[in-house]
C-alpha positions as CSV (number, residue, x, y, z in Angstrom):
1,M,-36.0,26.6,10.3
2,T,-33.3,25.8,7.3
3,I,-29.3,25.3,6.6
4,L,-28.0,26.0,3.4
5,T,-24.5,24.7,3.1
6,V,-22.1,25.0,0.3
7,T,-19.5,22.3,-0.6
8,P,-18.3,23.6,-3.5
9,N,-15.5,20.3,-3.7
10,A,-17.6,17.6,-2.8
11,A,-16.3,13.8,-2.1
12,I,-17.1,10.3,-0.9
13,D,-15.4,9.9,2.9
14,R,-14.5,6.2,2.7
15,T,-14.0,5.7,6.9
16,L,-11.4,2.4,7.5
17,V,-11.1,1.4,11.3
18,V,-8.1,-0.8,11.4
19,A,-5.6,-1.8,14.5
20,N,-1.8,-1.0,14.5
21,F,-2.0,1.2,11.3
22,Q,1.9,2.5,9.8
23,P,3.3,3.0,6.4
24,N,4.3,-0.4,4.6
25,G,1.6,-2.6,5.8
26,V,-1.2,-4.7,4.7
27,F,-4.0,-4.4,6.8
28,R,-8.1,-5.4,7.0
29,E,-10.6,-3.0,8.6
30,T,-12.4,-4.4,11.1
31,Q,-15.3,-1.8,10.6
32,R,-16.1,1.0,7.6
33,D,-18.3,4.3,7.0
34,I,-19.2,5.3,4.0
35,R,-21.1,8.4,3.4
36,A,-21.1,11.8,1.4
37,G,-18.6,14.0,2.3
38,G,-16.9,17.3,2.2
39,K,-17.2,20.0,4.9
40,G,-20.5,21.1,3.7
41,I,-22.4,18.0,3.2
42,N,-21.4,17.0,6.9
43,V,-22.6,20.5,8.3
44,A,-25.7,19.8,6.9
45,R,-26.1,15.9,8.5
46,A,-25.2,17.4,11.6
47,T,-27.8,20.0,11.1
48,M,-30.2,17.2,10.8
49,S,-28.8,14.9,13.8
50,L,-29.8,18.1,15.6
51,G,-33.6,17.9,14.1
52,K,-33.4,20.8,11.4
53,Q,-33.6,20.9,8.3
54,A,-30.7,21.3,5.8
55,E,-30.4,22.3,1.8
56,C,-26.8,21.3,0.4
57,C,-25.4,22.9,-2.8
58,G,-22.3,22.0,-4.0
59,F,-19.8,20.5,-7.4
60,L,-20.7,16.6,-8.4
61,A,-19.4,15.0,-11.4
62,G,-19.7,11.6,-13.2
63,W,-20.2,8.4,-11.7
64,T,-18.7,9.4,-7.9
65,G,-20.6,12.3,-8.1
66,K,-23.6,10.1,-8.8
67,Y,-22.7,8.1,-6.1
68,I,-22.4,10.9,-3.8
69,A,-25.8,11.9,-4.2
70,E,-27.7,8.7,-3.6
71,L,-26.0,8.7,0.1
72,A,-26.6,11.9,0.8
73,Q,-30.2,11.1,-0.4
74,R,-30.1,8.4,2.0
75,D,-29.2,10.6,4.9
76,H,-32.5,12.6,3.8
77,L,-30.3,15.5,2.5
78,S,-32.0,17.9,0.3
79,G,-29.6,18.5,-2.7
80,H,-29.3,21.1,-5.4
81,W,-26.6,19.9,-7.4
82,T,-24.1,21.6,-9.8
83,W,-23.1,18.8,-12.4
84,I,-20.0,18.8,-13.8
85,E,-17.1,17.2,-16.2
86,G,-15.1,15.0,-14.6
87,E,-15.5,12.6,-11.8
88,S,-16.0,13.7,-8.3
89,R,-13.4,12.9,-5.5
90,S,-13.3,10.5,-3.0
91,C,-11.3,11.1,0.2
92,T,-9.9,7.8,3.1
93,I,-10.1,8.3,6.8
94,I,-7.8,5.6,8.5
95,I,-8.7,5.4,11.9
96,D,-6.3,3.1,14.2
97,S,-8.4,1.7,16.4
98,A,-4.9,0.7,18.9
99,N,-4.1,4.0,19.1
100,R,-6.8,6.1,18.5
101,D,-4.7,7.8,15.6
102,N,-6.4,9.1,12.6
103,T,-4.9,9.7,8.9
104,V,-6.6,11.4,6.1
105,I,-6.3,11.0,2.5
106,N,-8.0,14.0,0.8
107,E,-8.1,13.9,-3.6
108,R,-7.6,17.5,-4.7
109,G,-11.0,17.3,-6.9
110,T,-12.4,17.7,-10.3
111,P,-11.1,21.1,-12.0
112,V,-14.0,23.9,-12.7
113,T,-14.7,26.6,-15.0
114,S,-15.4,29.8,-14.4
115,Q,-18.5,29.0,-16.8
116,D,-19.4,25.7,-14.3
117,W,-18.7,28.3,-11.1
118,E,-21.1,30.7,-12.9
119,R,-24.0,28.2,-12.8
120,L,-23.4,27.0,-9.4
121,S,-23.7,30.5,-8.5
122,E,-27.1,30.5,-10.1
123,E,-28.0,27.2,-8.2
124,V,-26.9,28.7,-4.7
125,L,-28.4,32.3,-5.3
126,Q,-32.1,30.3,-5.9
127,H,-31.8,28.9,-2.3
128,V,-30.5,31.4,0.1
129,N,-33.4,33.5,0.4
130,G,-34.0,34.1,4.4
131,K,-31.7,31.1,5.4
132,T,-28.7,30.7,6.8
133,V,-25.6,29.7,4.3
134,C,-22.5,28.0,5.2
135,F,-19.3,27.9,3.2
136,S,-17.6,25.2,3.6
137,G,-14.2,23.5,2.7
138,S,-11.9,23.8,0.3
139,L,-12.3,24.6,-3.5
140,P,-11.4,22.4,-6.8
141,P,-8.8,23.3,-8.9
142,G,-9.4,26.1,-11.2
143,T,-12.0,28.1,-9.1
144,P,-12.1,31.8,-10.0
145,M,-11.5,33.3,-6.7
146,E,-13.2,36.5,-7.5
147,T,-16.5,34.0,-8.7
148,Y,-15.8,32.9,-5.3
149,K,-15.7,36.1,-3.1
150,A,-18.3,37.4,-5.9
151,L,-21.0,34.5,-4.5
152,V,-20.1,34.6,-1.3
153,R,-20.7,38.2,-1.0
154,K,-24.2,38.2,-3.1
155,S,-25.6,35.8,-0.5
156,T,-25.0,38.2,2.0
157,E,-27.6,40.4,0.5
158,Y,-30.4,38.0,0.6
159,A,-29.6,35.0,3.5
160,D,-30.2,36.0,7.1
161,N,-26.8,34.8,8.4
162,V,-23.3,34.2,5.8
163,W,-21.1,32.0,7.1
164,V,-17.1,31.0,5.8
165,D,-15.2,27.5,7.2
166,A,-12.1,27.7,5.6
167,S,-8.1,28.1,5.3
168,G,-5.8,29.8,3.1
169,E,-5.8,31.9,0.5
170,V,-9.9,31.0,0.3
171,L,-10.4,32.1,4.1
172,A,-8.4,35.1,3.6
173,A,-10.9,36.1,0.5
174,A,-14.0,35.8,2.0
175,I,-13.4,37.1,5.4
176,T,-12.8,40.7,3.3
177,V,-16.6,40.3,2.6
178,K,-18.5,42.8,4.7
179,N,-21.5,41.3,7.6
180,V,-19.1,37.4,7.1
181,K,-18.5,35.6,10.1
182,A,-16.2,33.1,10.4
183,K,-15.6,29.7,12.0
184,V,-12.4,28.7,11.6
185,N,-9.6,26.9,14.2
186,H,-6.6,27.9,15.6
187,H,-4.5,26.8,13.0
188,E,-6.3,28.3,10.5
189,I,-6.7,32.1,12.2
190,G,-3.3,31.7,13.7
191,A,-1.7,31.8,9.5
192,I,-4.0,35.0,8.8
193,I,-3.0,36.8,11.7
194,G,0.8,35.7,11.2
195,R,0.8,34.5,15.1
196,T,0.3,31.6,17.1
197,I,-2.6,30.6,19.1
198,P,-1.8,27.3,20.4
199,G,-4.7,27.4,23.0
200,P,-7.3,29.2,24.5
201,S,-5.4,30.7,27.1
202,Y,-3.2,32.7,24.1
203,L,-6.2,34.4,23.2
204,S,-5.7,37.4,25.7
205,T,-2.5,38.2,23.5
206,A,-4.1,38.1,19.9
207,I,-7.7,39.9,20.7
208,S,-6.4,42.8,19.1
209,S,-5.3,41.4,15.8
210,L,-8.2,39.2,16.1
211,R,-10.9,42.5,16.4
212,E,-8.6,44.3,13.6
213,L,-10.0,41.8,11.2
214,G,-13.6,43.4,11.2
215,L,-15.4,40.2,11.8
216,Q,-19.1,40.3,13.0
217,E,-18.6,36.9,15.1
218,L,-15.3,34.8,14.6
219,V,-15.6,31.6,16.3
220,I,-12.2,29.7,16.9
221,T,-12.1,25.7,17.4
222,F,-9.2,24.4,19.8
223,G,-10.1,21.0,19.4
224,S,-10.7,18.8,22.3
225,R,-9.5,22.0,24.4
226,G,-13.0,23.8,23.9
227,A,-13.6,26.5,21.3
228,A,-14.2,30.6,21.7
229,I,-16.4,33.3,20.1
230,V,-14.5,36.4,19.6
231,T,-17.2,39.7,18.6
232,Q,-15.7,43.7,18.6
233,D,-17.2,43.7,22.5
234,E,-16.4,40.0,24.5
235,V,-15.0,36.6,24.4
236,W,-17.0,33.7,25.0
237,Y,-15.2,30.5,26.1
238,A,-16.8,27.0,26.3
239,A,-15.0,23.6,27.1
240,P,-16.1,20.3,26.4
241,P,-16.4,17.6,29.0
242,K,-13.5,14.6,28.5
243,L,-14.5,11.6,26.8
244,E,-12.8,8.5,25.1
245,A,-13.4,9.6,21.1
246,I,-13.7,6.9,18.9
247,S,-12.7,9.7,15.9
248,A,-13.0,13.7,15.7
249,V,-12.8,13.5,12.1
250,G,-16.2,16.0,11.1
251,S,-16.4,17.0,14.5
252,G,-15.0,20.6,13.3
253,D,-18.3,20.7,10.8
254,S,-20.9,19.1,13.7
255,F,-19.3,21.9,15.8
256,F,-20.5,24.5,12.6
257,A,-24.0,22.6,12.7
258,G,-24.7,23.4,15.9
259,L,-23.6,27.0,16.1
260,V,-25.8,27.9,13.3
261,V,-28.6,26.0,14.6
262,G,-28.4,27.7,17.6
263,E,-28.2,31.7,16.0
264,A,-31.2,30.5,13.9
265,A,-32.9,30.0,16.9
266,A,-32.1,33.3,18.3
267,I,-30.3,32.6,21.5
268,P,-27.8,34.2,23.2
269,L,-24.4,33.6,22.2
270,P,-23.0,31.6,25.6
271,D,-26.1,29.1,24.6
272,Q,-25.1,29.0,21.1
273,L,-21.1,28.0,21.9
274,R,-22.3,25.2,24.0
275,I,-24.4,23.9,21.7
276,A,-21.9,23.8,18.8
277,T,-19.7,22.2,21.5
278,A,-21.9,19.5,22.7
279,A,-21.9,18.8,18.8
280,G,-18.8,19.0,18.1
281,A,-17.8,16.8,20.9
282,A,-20.7,14.5,20.1
283,N,-19.3,13.6,16.7
284,T,-15.8,12.2,18.5
285,L,-18.4,8.9,19.9
286,T,-19.0,8.0,16.4
287,L,-17.9,6.3,13.3
288,G,-18.8,8.9,10.5
289,A,-18.3,12.8,10.0
290,G,-21.4,14.9,10.9
291,F,-23.6,12.0,12.7
292,F,-23.7,11.6,16.3
293,T,-26.6,10.2,18.8
294,M,-29.4,12.6,20.7
295,A,-28.4,10.8,23.4
296,D,-24.8,11.5,23.8
297,Y,-25.3,15.0,22.3
298,E,-27.7,15.9,25.6
299,N,-25.3,14.0,28.0
300,I,-22.4,16.4,26.7
301,L,-24.7,19.5,26.8
302,A,-25.5,19.3,30.3
303,Q,-21.6,19.0,30.9
304,V,-20.2,21.9,28.9
305,Q,-18.9,24.9,30.9
306,V,-18.6,28.3,29.3
307,E,-17.3,31.3,30.7
308,L,-17.1,35.2,30.0
309,L,-13.1,35.7,29.0
């Protein structure tokens, strides 16, 4: 079982822990964590945390790109990188240890050309056969949307499963591809269907709109309130136990990893959702996106409640 993640907008994630963070102040960090980042790389790292194999594809550029590749290697992630001109981005995550707040500053990324995307597409398609492929996160400036969409479509011809985790126009484009599955948060899917789904209790009023999207599977996360899998026939909901979270950054990506690991193991949908929910919750107990301990994961897994809505 191998998961292939595609991260077009990879980054260095620099997480800094400070107390009582606020604008216009000067602070000294009490703890820091520096890792290869971008949503797909986080998914790959969480997949490894679950004891399964993961590979990464994506654009890298300049000194920062070399550092991202080195950091990924330190986490034992196999990378099939597409090198471009410029400099890869960095992202800064500030965790307020006193108030349990997170502040995230994401750079936009290095502009890419259609030729860059052609090379990335060739690289991805060399590695998709027989794998679960996850397209995750934002796209760098200059991305031709039709080229991105074409890569997602072509991947469905060779991969076992193709998933997308994105927002805005990227998500809107990807979910029109036949046989694509989507993992989104409730804000992202609400924007697509034109109505708010603030919590699991609102799912019943949105089911018809969600099913009209035509997705084989649509997975919606609600943060600490749990997640749901919506198919054309049924809706499953899972709730994690209450936890004293350190940082929720990357929890959606860890959830995604648990989901595709469960799917690749061909276990029933309720159990896929249970694994995903436990992985996402376990991520909140550690510093660094996509990283958690098996002890935390297994403890939470035993407490996750799953029900058919």
